N, C-alpha and C positions, 0 to 999 in steps of 0.2 A: 581519551578516545583511542580505541584500538584499531589496528590495521584492518580488522574485520569490517569496520564501517565502510571503508573504501571499497572493499569487495562487494559488500551487501548493497551499497548504493549504486554501484555500476551494474549489478544484476537487476535491480529495480528499474534503472533507466534503460535497460535493454527492452523491458516490457512496456514502459511508459513512453508515449510518443512525445517528441519535441514540437509537435504541431498542435495548434489550438484546436480543440474539439468541443462541440456542444450538442451532443446527440440526445434527442428526447428519451431514448432507451437507456441512457446512462444515468443512474440515480445521482451521480456526483455532479452532473451538470457541466458547466463550462470548466474545462480542464486543460492543463498543459504540464508536461513532465509528471503527470499523476497528481499534481497539486490542483485542488479545486478552488473555485471562487469562494466557496464557503470557508475554506481554510484561510485564504487571504483575508477575508472579511473578519473572521474570528481573531486573527492576529493583528488586524488593523494595518495591514501592509498596503499602503497607497504607493505602489511602485512608480507610477507616472507623476506623483506629487501634484495631482490636480484637485485634491481636497475630498475625494471619495474613493472607495474601493469598489471597482466594478469590472466588467468584462474586459475593458481596455487594459487593466492591470494584469490579468491572466495572459492576454495576448502578447505582452512584452516581457513576461516572466523569463528570466535567463536560466540557463542550466545551473549557474553558480547560485542564483537565488533559490532554486529548487533544492540544491544540495544543502544549503544552510537550513532550510525549512525541514528537510529530512533529518538532519542532525538534531536540531533542537526539539522538534515536535514528535518525531517518531523513534529516533535512536535513544536520546537522553530521557525523554518522558516515559518511555516504556522500560527503562532500566537496563538497556542492553549491555552497558559497560559492566554491569554486575553479573551477567550471565555467561556461562561457558560457551565456547565455540563448539558446535554450530547452532546451538539453541538461540544465541543472540541474533544470528542472521534470520532464523525462522520467525522470531518475534518481530523483528524490524519489518520484514517483508509483509507479514500479516497485518501489521499496523498500517503500513502504506496502503494496502489493498482494502482493508476492512475497518480501519479506524483503530485508535490506540486502546480502546476498551476490549476488543475481541481477543487479542493475545493474552490478556490478563485472565480471561475465562479459561483458556486452554492451559495456561501455566498452573492454574489451580487443579487441573486434572493430571498433568504430567510435567516432568522436567527432563524428558528425553526427546531429542529432536525428531526422531522418526514417528513417534506417537503423536507429537505436536502436529506434524504435517497431516497425519491421518485425521485428527480432530478437525483440522482446518478444512479438509476435503469434505468430511461429513457435514460440517456446518454449512459449507457452500451448497451441498446437495439439499439440505433442509431449506435454505434460503430460496433456491430455485423452485422447490416444491411449493413453498408458500406463495411465490409469485405466480406459479401456474394455477394454483387454486383461486387466485385473485384475477385470473385471466390476463396476466401480464407477461405474455410470451416474449414480448420485446425485451423485457428485463431478464427473463430466464435464459435467453440466448447468451447473455454476457457470461454466464457461469462456465460455459465451455472453455473460454479463454482463461478464466480464473483457475480452473482445475488444471489446465495445461501448464499454467505458470507454477502451480504447486508441485506438479510432477517434474518440471524443469528444475525447480529448486532442490527437490529431493535428489534427482540425478546429478546435479552439479555438486552438491555437498558430498554425495556418496562417492563420486569420482575423485574428489579432493581428499577423501579420507584414506584412500588406498596408497 
């Protein structure tokens, strides 16, 4: 694991709240630190050791638990250790936000970080458009934060490149 993981995970955690949320407009559902109940369920992580994986497990998820999940499920699974900086960071953050399959699509189109972020924003716009067509304004509103995050990622990397 490279030092980039530490930088990338700290960036992600700036955007992902340490408070439990379960907004109907969020397609991820019950979430804390950007980790969803579905992720915990898929991993079989019964954090409170009560025999099931449920909302109570998300509520007590620690930052350390979240970082471990980020490392195994988003950094390692998407092959970030094999990617050059800052593309590794872009792939990781996109996986956190949109699932580990989405960055693989963008990597098939480009191996340059600026283009990768452009594909990410275009994809988000398409997702928002599809939600609006389905009259899901509540979900489409989430896109503004996601696009701001992509621009923050771009600006943060760009400033570190100089």
